[in-house]
C-alpha positions in Angstrom: 0.0 0.0 0.0 1.3 3.5 -0.8 2.7 5.2 2.3 1.5 8.6 1.4 -2.1 7.2 1.1 -1.7 5.7 4.6 -0.6 9.0 6.1 -3.5 10.8 4.6 -6.0 8.1 5.9 -4.5 8.4 9.4 -4.7 12.2 9.4 -8.3 12.0 8.2 -9.0 9.5 11.0 -7.6 11.9 13.6 -9.5 14.9 12.3 -12.7 12.8 12.2 -12.3 11.8 15.9 -11.5 15.3 16.8 -14.6 16.5 15.1 -16.7 13.9 17.0 -15.2 15.2 20.3 -16.3 18.7 19.5 -19.8 17.6 18.5 -20.2 15.6 21.6 -19.3 18.6 23.8 -21.7 20.9 21.9 -24.6 18.4 22.4 -24.5 18.4 26.2 -28.0 19.6 27.4 -27.9 22.7 29.5 -29.8 21.0 32.3 -26.9 18.6 32.8 -24.3 21.3 33.1 -24.9 21.6 36.9 -24.3 17.9 37.3 -21.2 18.0 35.2 -19.8 20.7 37.5 -20.2 18.5 40.6 -16.8 16.9 39.8 -13.9 19.3 39.7 -10.5 18.0 38.5 -7.4 19.9 39.2 -4.8 18.9 36.6 -1.1 19.6 36.7 1.1 19.1 33.7 4.1 17.0 34.7 7.4 17.3 33.1 8.2 14.2 31.0 11.9 14.5 31.8 13.6 15.6 35.0 17.3 15.8 35.7 19.1 15.4 39.1 22.9 15.2 39.3 22.9 13.8 35.7 20.3 11.2 36.5 17.4 11.5 34.0 13.9 10.4 35.0 11.1 10.0 32.4 7.4 10.1 33.2 6.1 7.4 30.8 2.6 7.1 32.1 1.7 10.7 31.5 3.5 11.2 28.2 3.2 10.1 24.5 5.7 7.3 25.3 3.0 5.2 26.9 1.7 4.2 23.5 5.0 2.7 22.2 4.2 -1.0 21.5 7.1 -2.6 23.4 9.6 -1.7 26.2 12.8 -2.1 24.1 11.5 0.4 21.5 10.6 2.7 24.4 14.1 2.6 25.9 15.6 3.3 22.4 14.0 6.7 22.5 15.5 7.8 25.8 18.6 10.0 26.2 22.0 8.2 25.9 20.3 4.7 25.6 21.3 2.7 22.6 19.9 -0.7 21.4 22.2 -3.1 19.6 21.3 -3.9 15.9 20.3 -7.5 17.0 18.1 -6.1 19.8 19.9 -8.4 22.3 21.6 -5.8 24.4 21.4 -2.3 25.7 24.1 0.2 26.3 24.4 3.8 27.7 26.7 6.2 25.8 30.0 6.2 27.5 28.9 3.8 30.3 28.6 0.4 28.6 25.8 -2.1 29.5 23.6 -0.9 32.3 22.0 -2.8 35.1 18.2 -2.9 34.6 15.7 -3.0 37.4 11.9 -3.2 37.5 10.5 -2.1 40.9 14.0 -2.5 42.4 14.1 -6.0 40.9 17.1 -6.7 38.6 16.1 -8.0 35.2 17.4 -8.6 31.7 16.4 -8.4 28.1 13.9 -11.2 28.4 12.1 -9.5 31.3 12.0 -6.2 29.3 10.3 -8.1 26.3 7.8 -9.5 28.8 6.9 -6.1 30.3 4.0 -4.2 28.8 4.6 -0.4 28.3 1.1 0.2 29.7 2.4 -1.1 33.0 5.2 1.4 33.3 5.0 4.5 35.5 8.5 6.0 35.2 12.0 5.2 34.0 15.1 6.6 35.6 18.7 6.4 34.2 21.1 6.4 37.2 24.6 7.4 36.3 26.4 6.5 39.6 24.7 3.6 41.3 25.7 2.9 44.9 26.8 -0.3 46.5 23.3 -1.4 47.2 23.1 -2.2 43.5 25.0 -5.2 42.2 28.7 -4.8 41.2 27.9 -5.6 37.6 27.3 -2.3 35.7 28.3 1.4 35.8 24.8 2.7 35.3 21.2 1.6 36.2 18.0 1.8 34.3 15.3 1.8 37.0 11.7 1.1 35.8 8.8 1.7 38.2 5.4 0.1 37.5 2.0 1.5 38.2 0.1 0.1 41.3 -2.7 1.3 43.5 -3.0 2.3 47.2 -6.7 2.4 47.4 -9.3 -0.3 46.6 -9.6 -0.1 42.8 -9.9 -1.9 39.5 -8.3 -0.8 36.2 -8.1 -2.4 32.8 -6.4 -1.3 29.6 -6.7 -2.7 26.2 -4.2 -1.6 23.6 -4.0 -2.2 19.8 -1.0 -1.0 17.8 -0.7 -1.3 14.0 2.9 -0.8 12.8 4.0 -0.4 9.2 7.7 -1.0 8.6 8.9 -3.0 5.6 6.1 -5.3 6.5 3.0 -5.1 8.8 3.4 -5.7 12.5 0.6 -6.0 15.1 0.6 -5.6 18.9 -2.4 -6.5 21.0 -2.2 -6.0 24.8 -4.4 -6.5 27.8 -3.5 -5.2 31.3 -5.6 -5.3 34.5 -5.0 -4.6 38.2 -7.2 -5.1 41.2 -6.8 -4.1 44.9 -9.1 -4.9 47.8 -8.1 -4.3 51.4 -4.6 -5.7 51.9 -4.6 -7.8 48.7 -3.5 -6.5 45.3 -2.9 -8.4 42.0 -1.9 -7.5 38.5 -2.1 -9.4 35.2 -1.1 -8.8 31.7 -1.3 -10.6 28.4 0.1 -9.6 25.0 0.0 -11.2 21.6 2.3 -9.9 18.9 2.5 -10.8 15.3 5.7 -9.4 13.9 7.5 -9.5 10.6 11.0 -7.9 11.2 13.5 -7.5 8.4 17.3 -7.5 8.6 20.1 -7.1 6.2 23.9 -6.9 6.7 27.0 -7.4 4.7 30.7 -7.8 5.4 33.6 -7.2 3.0 36.9 -8.7 4.3 40.4 -9.5 3.0 43.0 -11.9 4.3 46.3 -10.8 2.5 48.4 -13.6 4.0 46.1 -16.3 2.5 45.3 -14.3 -0.7 41.6 -14.3 0.1 39.0 -11.6 -0.6 35.4 -12.2 0.2 32.1 -10.4 0.6 28.6 -11.5 1.5 25.2 -9.8 1.7 22.6 -11.6 3.9 18.9 -10.8 4.1 16.3 -12.3 6.5 12.6 -11.8 6.9 11.1 -13.2 10.1 7.6 -14.3 11.1 7.5 -14.0 14.9 4.6 -15.0 17.1 5.0 -13.8 20.7 2.8 -14.7 23.7 3.7 -12.5 26.7 2.0 -12.8 30.0 2.6 -12.1 33.7 1.1 -11.8 37.1 1.9 -10.2 40.4 0.4 -10.8 43.9 1.1 -8.4 46.8 -0.2 -8.8 50.3 0.3 -6.1 52.9 0.5 -8.0 56.3 0.7 -4.8 58.3 2.1 -1.3 57.9 5.7 -2.4 57.6 5.5 -6.1 56.6 4.5 -7.5 53.2 4.6 -10.6 51.1 4.8 -10.7 47.2 4.9 -13.2 44.4 5.5 -12.5 40.7 5.8 -14.5 37.5 6.3 -13.4 33.9 6.9 -15.3 30.7 7.5 -14.8 27.0 7.0 -17.6 24.5 8.3 -16.9 21.0 8.1 -18.9 17.8 10.2 -17.6 14.9 10.4 -18.8 11.3 13.0 -16.9 9.2 14.4 -18.0 5.8 17.8 -16.4 5.1 19.2 -15.6 1.7 22.9 -14.9 1.3 24.8 -13.7 -1.7 28.6 -14.4 -1.5 31.6 -13.6 -3.6 34.8 -15.4 -2.6 38.2 -15.3 -4.2 40.9 -17.7 -2.9 44.1 -17.0 -4.8 43.0 -17.7 -8.4 39.7 -19.5 -7.6 36.6 -17.4 -7.7 33.1 -18.5 -6.6 29.7 -16.8 -6.5 27.5 -18.6 -4.0 23.8 -18.3 -3.3 23.0 -19.7 0.2 19.5 -20.4 1.3 18.5 -21.7 4.8 15.2 -22.6 6.4 15.3 -21.6 10.0 12.9 -22.4 12.8 13.5 -21.3 16.4 11.8 -21.0 19.7 12.7 -18.9 22.7 10.8 -19.5 25.9 11.5 -17.6 29.1 10.0 -17.9 32.6 10.9 -15.9 35.7 9.4 -16.1 39.1 10.3 -14.7 42.5 9.0 -14.7 46.1 9.6 -11.7 48.5 9.1 -11.2 52.2 9.8 -8.0 54.1 9.8 -7.8 57.9 10.4 -4.9 60.3 12.2 -5.8 63.5 10.7 -3.1 65.8 13.0 -3.9 68.7 16.0 -2.5 66.8 14.0 -0.4 64.3 15.5 -2.2 61.3 14.1 -3.6 58.0 15.0 -7.1 56.8 14.2 -8.4 53.3 14.5 -12.0 52.1 13.6 -13.6 48.8 14.0 -16.5 46.4 14.0 -16.5 42.6 14.0 -19.0 39.8 14.5 -18.3 36.1 14.6 -20.5 33.0 15.5 -19.8 29.4 15.0 -22.5 26.7 16.1 -21.9 23.1 16.2 -24.2 20.1 17.3 -23.5 16.6 16.8 -25.8 13.6 18.3 -24.9 10.2 18.5 -26.7 6.9 21.1 -25.1 4.6 21.7 -25.4 0.8 24.2 -23.7 -1.5 24.4 -22.9 -5.2 27.9 -22.4 -6.6 28.1 -20.2 -9.7 25.7 -21.7 -12.3 25.3 -25.2 -10.7 22.0 -26.3 -9.1 21.3 -26.0 -5.4 22.9 -28.8 -3.2 22.0 -29.4 0.4 25.0 -28.6 2.7 24.0 -29.0 6.4 21.2 -29.9 8.7 21.8 -28.1 12.0 20.0 -28.7 15.3 21.1 -26.6 18.3 19.6 -26.4 21.8 20.5 -24.1 24.8 18.9 -24.2 28.2 19.8 -22.3 31.4 18.3 -22.5 34.9 19.2 -19.9 37.6 18.2 -20.1 41.3 19.1 -17.5 43.9 18.3 -16.3 47.4 19.3 -13.1 49.2 18.9 -11.2 52.4 19.2 -7.4 53.0 19.1 -5.5 56.2 18.7 -1.7 56.7 19.1 0.3 59.9 18.4 4.1 60.1 19.7 6.3 62.8 18.3 9.5 64.2 21.1 11.7 62.9 20.2 10.9 59.2 22.7 8.1 59.0 21.9 4.7 57.4 23.7 1.4 57.5 22.9 -1.3 55.0 24.3 -4.9 54.6 23.3 -8.0 52.8 24.3 -11.2 51.1 23.3 -13.2 48.0 23.8 -16.8 46.8 23.1 -17.7 43.2 23.6 -20.9 41.2 23.3 -21.2 37.4 23.5 -24.3 35.2 23.3 -24.4 31.4 23.3 -27.1 28.8 24.0 -26.6 25.1 23.7 -29.3 22.4 25.4 -29.0 19.0 24.2 -31.4 16.3 25.2 -31.0 12.6 24.7 -33.4 9.7 26.9 -32.8 6.7 25.1 -33.9 3.6 28.2 -34.1 1.4 29.8 -37.1 3.3 26.8 -38.0 5.5 28.9 -37.4 8.6 27.5 -36.1 11.9 29.1 -33.8 14.4 27.6 -33.9 17.9 28.7 -32.4 21.2 27.2 -31.5 24.6 28.6 -28.8 26.8 27.6 -28.2 30.4 28.3 -25.0 32.3 27.9 -24.2 36.0 28.5 -21.0 37.9 28.1 -20.2 41.6 28.2 -16.7 43.1 28.5 -15.8 46.8 28.3 -12.1 47.5 28.1 -9.8 50.5 28.0 -6.0 50.8 27.8 -3.2 53.4 27.1 0.5 52.9 27.1 3.5 55.2 25.5 6.8 54.1 24.3 10.0 55.6 25.1 13.7 56.0 27.8 15.4 58.0 27.0 19.1 58.3 26.1 19.9 54.7 28.1 17.1 53.0 26.2 14.0 51.9 28.2 10.8 51.6 27.9 7.2 50.8 30.7 4.7 51.3 30.3 1.0 50.5 32.1 -2.2 49.5 30.9 -5.4 47.9 32.8 -8.7 47.8 32.0 -11.5 45.3 33.3 -15.0 45.0 32.7 -16.8 41.7 33.2 -20.5 40.9 32.9 -21.6 37.3 33.1 -25.1 35.7 32.6 -25.8 32.0 32.9 -29.3 30.5 32.1 -31.3 27.4 30.4 -34.5 28.3 32.8 -36.5 26.2 35.8 -35.2 28.2 36.9 -36.6 31.6 38.1 -33.3 33.1 36.6 -29.8 32.9 37.7 -27.6 30.1 36.9 -24.4 32.0 37.6 -24.1 35.7 37.8 -20.7 37.5 37.6 -19.5 41.1 38.1 -15.9 41.8 37.2 -13.2 44.4 36.8 -9.5 43.7 36.3 -6.4 45.9 34.2 -3.6 44.6 34.4 -0.3 46.6 32.2 2.7 45.9 32.4 6.2 47.3 30.1 9.2 46.7 30.4 12.7 48.1 28.1 15.6 47.4 29.0 19.3 48.4 26.2 21.8 48.2 27.2 25.3 47.1 23.8 26.9 47.7 20.2 25.9 47.3 20.5 25.6 43.5 24.1 24.4 43.0 26.1 21.4 44.1 29.2 19.4 43.2 29.5 15.7 43.6 32.5 13.3 43.3 32.2 9.5 42.7 34.6 6.5 42.6 33.4 3.0 41.7 34.9 -0.3 40.7 32.5 -2.7 38.9 32.4 -5.9 36.8 30.6 -6.9 33.6 30.0 -10.6 33.0 29.0 -12.2 29.6 25.5 -13.5 29.4 25.1 -17.3 29.7 24.4 -18.0 26.1 27.6 -16.3 25.1 29.4 -18.8 27.3 28.0 -21.8 25.4 28.9 -23.6 22.3 26.9 -22.9 19.1 27.4 -21.3 15.6 25.3 -19.6 13.0 25.9 -20.6 9.4 26.2 -17.6 7.0 27.8 -19.2 3.9 30.4 -22.0 3.2 33.2 -19.6 4.2 31.8 -17.8 7.2 30.4 -18.7 10.7 29.2 -16.7 13.7 30.2 -18.4 17.0 29.9 -18.1 20.7 32.9 -18.3 23.0 33.1 -20.5 26.1 36.4 -18.8 27.2 35.1 -15.3 27.8 36.3 -13.6 31.0 34.4 -10.8 32.8 35.4 -7.1 32.3 36.7 -5.1 35.3 36.0 -1.4 35.3 37.5 1.4 37.4 35.8 4.8 37.2 36.0 8.3 38.7 33.6 11.2 37.9 32.5 14.6 39.1 29.2 16.3 38.5 28.2 20.0 38.8 24.4 20.5 39.2 22.7 23.9 38.7 18.9 23.8 39.2 17.8 21.1 36.7 20.9 21.3 34.5 24.2 19.4 35.0 27.6 18.8 33.6 29.6 15.6 34.3 33.2 14.7 33.7 34.1 10.9 33.8 37.2 8.9 33.3 37.3 5.1 33.2 39.6 2.2 32.5 38.4 -1.3 31.5 40.4 -4.5 31.7 39.4 -7.4 29.4 36.7 -5.6 27.5 34.7 -7.8 25.1 34.6 -7.0 21.4 34.3 -8.9 18.1 37.2 -10.6 16.4 38.0 -12.8 13.3 39.6 -16.2 13.3 40.6 -17.9 10.0 41.0 -21.7 9.7 43.3 -22.2 6.7 42.7 -25.9 6.5 38.9 -25.7 6.4 39.0 -22.3 4.6 36.4 -21.0 7.1 36.3 -17.7 8.9 34.8 -17.5 12.4 33.5 -14.3 13.9 33.1 -14.3 17.7 33.4 -12.2 20.9 36.8 -12.2 22.6 38.5 -10.3 25.5 40.6 -7.4 24.3 43.5 -6.1 26.5 42.2 -2.7 27.6 39.9 0.3 27.0 39.8 3.8 28.4 37.7 6.9 27.9 37.2 10.5 28.9 33.6 11.7 28.8 32.0 15.1 29.2 28.2 15.0 29.6 25.8 18.0 29.5 22.1 17.5 30.5 20.2 20.6 29.5 16.4 20.7 29.9 14.3 23.8 29.2 10.6 24.8 29.4 8.9 27.7 27.6 5.2 27.9 27.7 3.8 24.9 25.9 7.2 23.7 24.8 9.4 21.4 26.9 12.8 20.2 25.6 15.3 17.8 27.1 18.8 17.8 25.6 21.8 15.5 26.2 25.2 16.4 24.7 28.0 14.0 25.3 31.6 14.3 24.2 33.6 11.1 24.2 37.3 10.4 23.7 37.6 6.6 23.7 40.6 4.2 23.1 40.3 0.4 22.6 43.6 -1.5 22.4 44.7 -5.1 21.7 47.9 -6.6 20.3 45.9 -8.6 17.7 44.3 -5.5 16.2 45.6 -2.6 14.1 45.3 0.7 16.0 43.7 3.0 13.6 43.0 6.3 15.4 41.4 7.6 18.5 39.5 10.9 18.2 36.8 12.7 20.2 33.2 12.3 18.9 29.9 13.5 20.2 26.4 12.2 20.8 23.4 14.6 20.9 19.8 13.8 21.9 16.9 16.2 21.9 13.3 15.5 22.9 10.8 18.2 22.3 7.2 18.0 23.5 4.5 20.5 22.6 1.3 20.5 24.6 -1.3 22.1 22.3 -5.0 23.0 22.8 -7.7 20.3 22.9 -5.2 18.0 24.7 -3.1 17.3 21.6 0.5 16.4 22.4 3.2 16.5 19.7 6.6 15.0 20.3 9.7 15.5 18.1 12.8 13.4 18.9 16.3 13.9 17.4 19.3 11.6 18.0 22.6 11.8 16.3 26.1 10.4 16.9 29.2 11.6 15.0 31.7 9.3 13.3 33.4 7.3 16.0 37.2 6.7 16.1 37.7 4.2 19.0 41.2 3.1 18.4 40.5 -0.4 16.9 37.0 0.4 15.5 35.7 3.1 13.3 32.0 3.5 13.1 29.9 5.8 10.9 27.8 8.8 11.9 24.0 8.2 12.3 21.0 10.5 12.8 17.4 9.5 13.6 14.4 11.8 13.8 11.0 10.6 15.3 7.7 12.5 15.3 4.5 11.6 17.1 1.1 13.1 18.0 -1.3 11.8 20.6 -4.8 12.8 21.9 -7.2 11.5 24.5 -10.9 11.2 23.5 -13.9 10.8 25.8 -11.5 10.4 28.8 -11.0 6.6 28.2 -9.8 6.5 24.6 -6.3 7.6 23.6 -4.9 7.5 20.1 -1.4 8.2 18.7 0.2 8.5 15.3 4.0 8.0 15.2 6.6 8.3 12.5 9.9 6.7 13.5 13.2 7.2 11.7 11.5 9.7 9.3 14.5 10.1 7.0 15.3 6.3 6.8 18.9 6.8 8.2 19.2 3.1 9.3 22.7 2.2 8.1 25.4 1.2 10.7 28.9 0.8 9.3 32.1 -0.5 11.0 35.7 -0.8 9.8 38.5 -2.6 11.7 41.5 -4.9 11.2 42.1 -7.9 13.6 44.4 -10.9 13.3 45.7 -9.5 9.9 42.1 -9.6 8.6 40.6 -6.3 7.4 36.8 -5.8 7.4 34.2 -3.4 6.4 30.7 -4.2 7.6 27.3 -2.6 7.1 24.0 -3.2 9.0 20.6 -2.1 7.8 18.0 -1.9 10.5 14.2 -2.0 10.0 13.4 1.2 12.0 11.5 3.3 9.4 8.0 3.0 10.8 4.5 4.5 10.7 2.3 3.2 13.6 -1.2 3.9 14.8 -2.1 2.9 18.4 -5.5 2.9 20.1 -5.8 2.4 23.9 -9.0 2.0 25.9 -8.9 2.1 29.7 -11.4 2.0 32.5 -11.2 2.1 36.2 -9.1 4.4 38.4 -5.7 3.8 40.0 -3.7 6.2 42.1 -0.4 5.6 43.9 1.3 2.3 44.7 2.1 0.2 47.7 3.6 -2.6 45.7 7.2 -3.3 46.7 9.7 -5.8 45.6 13.4 -6.6 45.0 15.0 -8.8 42.5 16.8 -11.8 44.1 18.8 -12.5 41.0 22.0 -10.8 40.1 22.3 -12.7 36.9 18.9 -12.5 35.2 20.2 -10.0 32.6 22.7 -12.7 31.6 19.9 -15.2 30.7 19.8 -15.0 26.9 
C-alpha cells in the first residue's frame, strides 16, 4: 500500500475523531451542566523529563511514550540509551551495558520483552549507582510500575498497527485489582511481527590471498505470547509478602538468503545460500519476596527467592548454489540451549536519628546451562555432535554506610563477590573451564552543596561486567560456506575502574568521567586455513579507556518542553591482535521536544545523532534519527497516537577494523523506518502504589 495514502488516511481519522469530540461537547444539554460541574478535576502538567545530578527520570505514564508498543523500543527513545542492531543488548553512551531494574528487581532483556509499556510509570537512568546495586554495571535503568494504594480496579486494552517493511501488530491486555490488603496485576500480550534484517561484510586476508564479501537478508515471522502476574499482600504497615511470575513464549520462522563472492588465490566463486530456520525462545521468571520490620532495633529485613529459566532451540536446513550449478544441500543443524538460575538473598537496613543509614546483605546464586550442538553434513553423510555443560556459583556480600555530616552528603560501601565456574564437554573426563576468583568492589560518593541551587559531587566506583550465559555456550550460525558466527566459552568478565564529578545547577548538570576497562569484550576474526572457514566471535581485548564530558540541558517555555543531552567522548580500545587506527573525540546529541497544544493534543519530536566514532581499533559511521509523534485523549477513556519513527530512513550502521591480519568493512541495515497507529481504551481508576519488591537474581540479565 502506498505510504502517502496511509498517512492521509490516518490524518483524516484523527480529524474525524477530533470533530466527534467537538460535536459531543456541543450536544450536552444545559440541564446537565450543573451535574457535570459536581466533579472538579485539578490537573497539573508533569514534566516528561527531569534531571538530578545527571540522572534523568522519564514520566512514561503521562506522556506520549505510553503508546509505544514494546519496552525495548521505548528505551531506544531515551537519552544516551542505545539498542544493539540485533536487539539483544542495551548500552548507555560512555557507560557500557547498564543494570536494569523493574521495581527494584534486577532484570534482563527477556524481562523487558515480557513487560508491557502500559504497565510502566517512570524510567530513571542512574549514572552513579551505589553499593546497594550489584557490582555488575556502571549505570542503572530503573523502571517503576503502576500500582494502587486504594481499593480499585483498572483495565487497559491496547492495539498497535505498525507499518515497517512489512506489517506488525501488537495487542495488549493489562488489568489490576486491589481490595483491602490484597493487590494483584495481570497482563497478556499477543504480537504478530515481521521484522526485516540485512547486513554485509567485505573482508580481506592478505596472508592467505583471500578476498570475500557477503550480503545476507532475513525476513522473520514471529509470534509472541507475553503474560505475567503479580500478587502483593500487605501484612501490616511495615511487613509484606509478594509473588510474581512473567513469561515470554516466542516462535520464529525466518528464511535467510545470502549472496557471497569469494576469491581464494585464483579461484573465484559466486555462491547463493538459502536456509530454512525455525527457532523457539521460551523464558519464565518467578520470585518470592518477604519484608519484615524488627521493631526492637528499628530495622528492616528483606528476604527472597528466585528461579529463572530460558529455553532456546534453533533448527536450520542449509543449501548452497555455486556459480551456475544447481542447489545442493549442505548441512542440517539442530542446536539447543537451556539455562536455569536459582538464587536467594537477604538485605538489612538500619536508620539512625542523625540521618545516618547502614545497609548490609548477602546473596547466593547458582546457574547451570546445557548446550547441544548437532550438525549433519550432507556431502559425506557425517554427523558432528557435542554436549557442553556450564555451572556457575556466586556468593556475594555488601555493606554500605550513608548520611550527612553538616552539609556534605556521603555514601561509602564495598561489595565482595566470589565466583566459581566449571565448563565441561560430556565427552571429556576433566573440565575444560575451571575458574575460582574473588573480587572487591568499593564505591564512594560525596556531594557538596554550594547553595540551594548548585552542588558538586565526586564519585569513585569499581565494577564488573559478565558475559551472558548463552555467550558462554557452544553454538554457531551458518552464513555461507566460508563464514560462521560463533559463541565463546572462554570469555572472562570485564573489570571497570571509574572516577567522575558532577556539577548541578537547578535542573541542569555537567559531568566529567574517566574510566579504564580490563578485558573488555569485542568482536574478532579467526581464520582456519585448512577448512577455509572464517569464524566471527566475541573475545576479550586487552584494555579500554575513555574520557567523557556529559551535559544535561532541559528547558521549558510555555507549551514547549525540551530535554537535551550532549555527550563528548574520547575513547581508546587497544589489543595486540588488532591494528590501532586512530582515537579521536566524537559527540552524541539527543533532543526530545514536547509540545502540549489546545484540545489535549501532544506533539513530540525526537532527534538523536552520533558523530563518526574513532575508537582506536574500530571506526563507526555517523548516524542520525528523527522521530515524530502526535497523541490525543478522547472521551476520557480513549487515547490515540500516530507515530513516524526514523523519518528520514537513516538506518545504516557501518564499521571498519583490522584484527588478526584480517581487514573488514561491515554494514548493518535496521528496520526502523516506521509508521504506527495505536489505540488504547482504559477504564477504572488507580492512584499511587504500595507494591514493593526486590530482585533476588544478580544474573537475570545474563539469561539469553
